[in-house]
C-alpha positions in Angstrom: 20.7 -74.0 163.6 23.1 -74.0 161.9 26.0 -71.8 163.1 28.0 -70.1 160.0 30.9 -67.9 160.5 31.2 -64.9 158.1 35.1 -64.7 156.5 36.3 -61.5 159.7 35.4 -64.8 162.0 38.0 -66.8 160.2 40.3 -65.2 159.9 40.7 -64.7 163.6 40.1 -67.7 164.4 42.9 -68.5 162.0 45.0 -65.9 163.9 44.4 -67.3 166.9 45.7 -70.2 165.8 48.2 -69.1 164.8 49.4 -66.7 167.4 49.1 -70.2 169.6 51.4 -72.3 167.9 54.3 -69.7 168.3 54.1 -69.4 171.7 53.5 -73.1 172.2 56.6 -73.1 170.1 58.8 -70.6 172.2 58.2 -72.5 175.1 59.4 -75.7 174.1 62.2 -74.2 172.8 63.3 -72.2 176.1 62.0 -75.7 177.9 64.8 -77.2 175.4 67.3 -74.1 176.1 67.4 -75.3 179.4 68.2 -79.0 179.0 70.8 -77.7 176.4 72.6 -75.0 179.0 72.6 -78.1 182.2 73.8 -80.7 179.4 76.9 -78.0 179.5 77.0 -77.1 182.7 78.0 -81.8 183.6 80.2 -81.8 180.9 82.6 -78.3 182.2 82.0 -79.8 185.9 83.3 -83.7 184.4 86.0 -81.4 182.3 87.3 -79.6 185.4 87.2 -82.6 187.1 88.9 -84.6 184.8 92.1 -81.6 184.6 92.5 -81.7 188.3 93.2 -84.9 188.0 95.4 -84.5 185.4 97.1 -81.6 187.2 97.2 -84.5 190.1 99.0 -87.8 188.0 102.1 -85.2 187.2 102.1 -83.7 189.8 104.2 -87.3 190.6 104.9 -88.0 188.1 106.8 -84.5 188.4 107.9 -86.9 191.8 108.8 -89.2 191.1 112.0 -88.0 188.3 113.0 -85.9 190.7 
């Protein structure tokens, strides 16, 4: 028994495949966006810590100059 697909079935299969690929791509894109956001958050935290240390060092230097 041989299954014969009509043109409509083939077109529908192609459309469903393309839609599935789009959904998968969007899922991957969202996951990557979350990772980038997390990395940016960590960089921002590090920048704040460095700024605090710089302010401490500047305050100590001003005390020593007086």
